[in-house]
N, C-alpha and C positions, 0 to 999 in steps of 0.2 A: 211832792213825790207821787208818782202814779204807779201803782202796783197792779199788775194783771196776773190772774191765776187761771190757768187752763185746767178745767176739771173741778166739778162741784160735788164730789163725794166727800167722805169724812176728812181726808187730808186737806182738800181745798177749803172746806168750811172752817176747820181748825186754824189753818193759816190765815184766812181772811179775818177771823175774829181776833187772832193774836196781833195781827198788823194794826187793827183798829185800836186795840188797847195801847199799843206802843206809839202810834202816830195818829192822834185824833183828827189831824187835818189832811191826811193823805187821801188821794182818790184810790178806791179799790174796786176792781171789776172782777167778777167771778163768772167764768164761762162754763156752761154745760150744754151738751148736745142732745138732751132729751127734753120733751115738753112736759117736764115734771118739776116740782119744787125739789131742791136737793134732798136726796133720800139715801138710806142705807141699804145696800144689797143684802146685808146680813139679816135684814128684817123681812125679806121676801118670803122665806118659808112660813113665817107667822101669818103673813097675808094669805098664803095658800091654805094654811090650816083653818083660817077664818077667825083667828084671834084678834086681828086688827084690820082696818080698812086702809085705803090708799094713804090717808093722812097719818095713819099710825106708823108708816115707814119713813116719814119725813124726819130729817135730822134735827130740825128745830120746829117746835109745835105751834108757836104763835104766828099768826098770819102775817104780821108786819115786822117780823124779827129783822129781816135783812134791810128793810127801809130804816128802821130805828138805828141799826148799826152803821148806816151809811155805806152799805155794800151793794153795788150795782150788779144785779143778776142779768146776764146776757145769754140768750139761747142761740147757739150756733156751733158749727163744727169748724175747728181750725185746720187749715190745709197746709200752712207753711209758716215758718218763722224766719224773718229777715233780721238777723242779729246786728248787721251793720247799721240798718236804719232804725233798729229797735221797734219793730212792728210785728204784729201777728196778722196773718191774712186768713180770712174765712173762705169756705167753698163758694160763697156768694160773690166773692171778689172784694168785699169790704175789708178795710184795714183798721187796726187799732194800735196806737202807740203805747209804749210803756217806758218807765225808768228802770223798774225791776220786774222780772218775770219769774213766775213759779209754774213748773209743769207738774201737774198732779192728775194725769190722764188715766191712771189705773190700767186695767187689763181688758181684754176681750176674750170671749169663749172660743175655744178651738173646735172646729168641726173636722173630724178625720176625713181624709180623701177617700170616701166610700160612696159607691154608686147608690143613689137614692137618699143621700143625707139631706137634700134640699126639697124632698117631697112635702106636700101638705101634711100636717099633723106630726112632723118631726121638728122638735123645738129645742133650743137651748133654754136655760132658766137663769137669765142674767139681768134682765130688766123688768120693770113693772109691766111693760107691754107683754113680755114673755109670760109673766105670771098670770096675767089676765087671760091669755090664750090657753094656757094649761088648765086654769081653773074651770074654763068652759068645757073642757074635754075630760078631765079627770073626775068622773062621776063614780059613785059606788058601783063596784062590779066591773068597771072598765079595765081592760087589759093594758097595762102600762109596762113598757120596757125602758129601763134607765141604763144608759151607757156611761160607765164610770162610777167607782165607789171610793173616790178620794174624800177629802174633808168636806168640800162643797157638795159633792154627790150624796154623802151620808146625811147632810142637813136637808137636802131636797127629799131624800128617801123618807125621812121622818115625816115631812109634810104630806107626801103622797100617801103613805100608809094611813095617816089620820083621816084621809078622804075615803077610805074603804075600797081602794082599787086592788086589783089582782096584780101584784108587783113582781117583776123579774129584774134583777140587776146583773149586768155583765161587766167584769173588771179584767183588764189585761194582766195586771199584776198577780202574784201568787197569794195575795191576801187582800182584805179590805184595808182602806186607808194606808197604802204601802209607804207613803211619804210622811207618815206620822207615827206609825206603830211598828214594833218589832214583829217578826213572823208569828210568834206565839200569840201576841196580843191581837194582831189583825185577824187571825183565824179564830180566836175566841169571840171577837165581835161578829164574825161571819156565822158561827154557830148560834149566837144569840139571836140574830135577825132571822135566821132560818127557823128557829123555834117559834118566832113570832109570825111565821107564815110567808116570809119573803123568800123567793127562789133566788139563789146566788150562783153565778158561774164565774169562777176565777180562772186565771190562765186562759182567758178566752177573749176574742175580739170579734166585732161585727165586720163581715167582709162585703155585704151588700144588703140593701133594703129595697123591697118591691112592694107595689101597691095594687090592689085589685078590689074594686067595689068598696073603697073606703077602708079596707083592712090592710094593715101593713104586715109584711113578713120579713124578718131579719135573719139572714144566714150567718152562722158563726164559723170561725175557723176550726172549730172542733167537729163540725159536721152537723151540729144541731140547728134547728130552725125554731124561731120564736114568733108567734103570731100576736099582734098587738093592735090596739085602737089608737094608741098614742106612744110615741118614742121621744124620750128626753135625752139629749146629749149633754153629759156633764164630764167631758173627757179632758178637762183642764183649761187653763187660760194662758195668754201671752200678753206681755206689756204692749201698750199702745205707743209705738215709737216711729211708725212708718212716716208720719208727717214731718219728722225731723230731718229727713234727707236734705242735704245741702245747707243745713243751718249751722254746721260747725260743732253742734252738740254731739259729743262722742257717746256711742252706744255699744254695748255688747249684747247680752240678752235683754238687758234693760238699760236705763240711762246711767252713765258713769258719774258718780258724785264723790266729792271729798267729804271730810268729817264735818264740814260746815253745811253740807247739802248743796254746795255750789257745783254746777256742771263745769265742763271744760271751757265754757264761754262765760266771761266775766259778766255778772249781773243777771245771769239766768240760773235758777235753782230748780231742784226737783225733789219731790217727796211722795211717799206711798208706794203702791204696788208697781209703779212704773220704774222704780229705781233699782239699781244694782249696787247696793251699799255694802260697806265692809261688814263681814260677819262677826258676831260677838266672840266666837271661839276661833274661827279660822283666820281672821284678820284679812281675808280676801274678799273681793267683790262677789256678792251672791244675791239672788232673788229670795225674798222672804215676805210673801204677800199676806201679812196679817195686820189687823186694824191697830193694835197697840203700837206696833212699829211705825205705822203710817202716821198716827197722831204725834208721836215723838218727833219724827222727821219733819212734819209740817210745822210744829212749834219752833224747832231749831232753825229751819229755813226762814221762817217769818222774822225771828229775832235778828238774824243776820241780814235779811233784806232791809230791815228798818234801821240797821246800824246800831242796834242795842247791845253790842258786844259780839264776841265770837264764840258762842257755845258750840260744843262738838257733840256729834252723835257717837254714842259708845259702841254701836254695832248692833246689827239685827240679831235678835234672839228669838228662836222658835218658841212660841207660847201657844199651845193648842188645847182647847177644852171642847169636848164633843159629847152631846147627848144623842145616843143612837137607840131609839125606841125604848128609852128608859135606862140604858146602860151608860154610865158616865165613864169617859176615858180622857186622859190627859197625856201630853208629852211636852217636855221642856228641854231647851238647849240641844246639845249634841246627843240625842237619845240613842243613836246608833253606835255610840262609843268612839274610841280612839285607838289607833294602833298601839299595842303593848299596854293598853289600859286594862283595868279589872272590872268585872261585872258581878253584881249581887242580884239574884233573881228569886222571886217567890211566885209560885204558880198554884192556883186552886181552880182546876178546870171545872169542877162541879158547881162551885160557888160563884164562878165568874169573877174571881179576884186575881189581880196580877200586879206585880211590881218589878220593875227592872231599873237598877241604878248603875250608872256608868261613871267610872272614876278615872282621873288622870292624876296619878300619885294619890295624895289625900284630899283632892278637890273633886267634888261632885260636878261633872260637866253636863250630865244629861239624865233624864228620868222618864219613864213611861209607867202609867198606872191605869188599871181598869177596876171599876167597882169601889174606888176610894173617893169619898167626898170630904170627910173630916180632915182638916188641917193640910189639905193637899197643896195649898199655897206655900207651905214651908219648903216643898221641893223646889219651887221656882225661886224662893228666897235664897236657898243654898246655892243653886246654880248661878243665879244672877249676881250674887254677892261674892262669887269665887272664894267661898269660905274654906279656910284650911281646917280640916276636920280633926287632925291629930288622932288621938286614940278613938274618937268617934267613928273613924273610917273602919276600924276593925269591928266595932260593934255593929255597924250597918252591913258589913260583909257577912256577919253571922246572922243578923236579923234585920232585913231592910225595912220592916214595918216600924222601926224605931226612928224614923226620919224626923218626927216632930221633936222627940227628945234630943236628937242630934242638933236640930236647929236651935233649940233653947240653950243647949249646952255649949255649942261652938259659935254660932252666928251672933247670938245675943251677948255672949262673953266678949267676942271680938269688938262688938259695937261699944 
């Protein structure tokens, strides 16, 4: 059996290693389009901070790991899949055959259609090459503008702040991390980072960028202008699916997969950020680009590729944990709530503590927290376990801080 995996990020590596355990004799090829050992994008901020070097970003630390596993690493960009012939074609024109194929191509950063977005010293922060370029420019005292304050943007912001730059952040939404935090929570994070010296513009977008003498000037739709030595675009990502045109693999925003992570073409599977898998709560296809989901999907896809049974993916669940300049925030599940659902909320503006619990009947379907570190995993446990809270629901409506007691009283009892 010959397994080919396109994409050597966390999903690709987990899938390759799972396949090797299940089928010691299989041929396994892992394709990546960067001249790097497989690495984690989530480690890039630690590289920027200076906590780790290039090797510290690598997914597996031993030099000969992939050789010992019998996993053949291939550097190249796939331009086409021929499902009828069971081959992948590279931009070089070379072809590689497969018996089973996994697409784990992840996402690419979005550059808004703004004049000047391709000027020198305007960068995304998605690859190690990007990080090296940013590290060369983000010196203490440098004026840096960051476009986007989503989850990835806030992680990058943490790294930039640690480098001693003069940092300004522009976010089109009405709050920071708008796809992870409620309005109150997102604005609490904004106040926190402003207190740390970061300038934040919300409800604002960059309309143009100009350069003169190596200095960049960004015009905002609010009428303001921001002068910078370096601009970083963290305005979101989109799945890498363009190369699938004509393959027969169905796509929406991402690749359509069933509960076994198989695409609409037999023998072709997909996992990770590139997939549009069923949502844990919605039951509908949705993008949910987080590493825990990617690893679960990769493992399930690999088991099915190897014929080791037919395990099913239970659905993409939002699991977000963020450290923003020392302020810990989390969100789990359907944190924005459900129609006709109930909400329990606790707000301590001065102390930077916040809890929001979202209920559907007596089931906790989502939660948001700021400033909580003790036992916060219990919130995930209640959401992911679809625990019937019974009388504990009323207790949490009265005092949402009792979530650990509710977990012990309801979830553990049910187990």
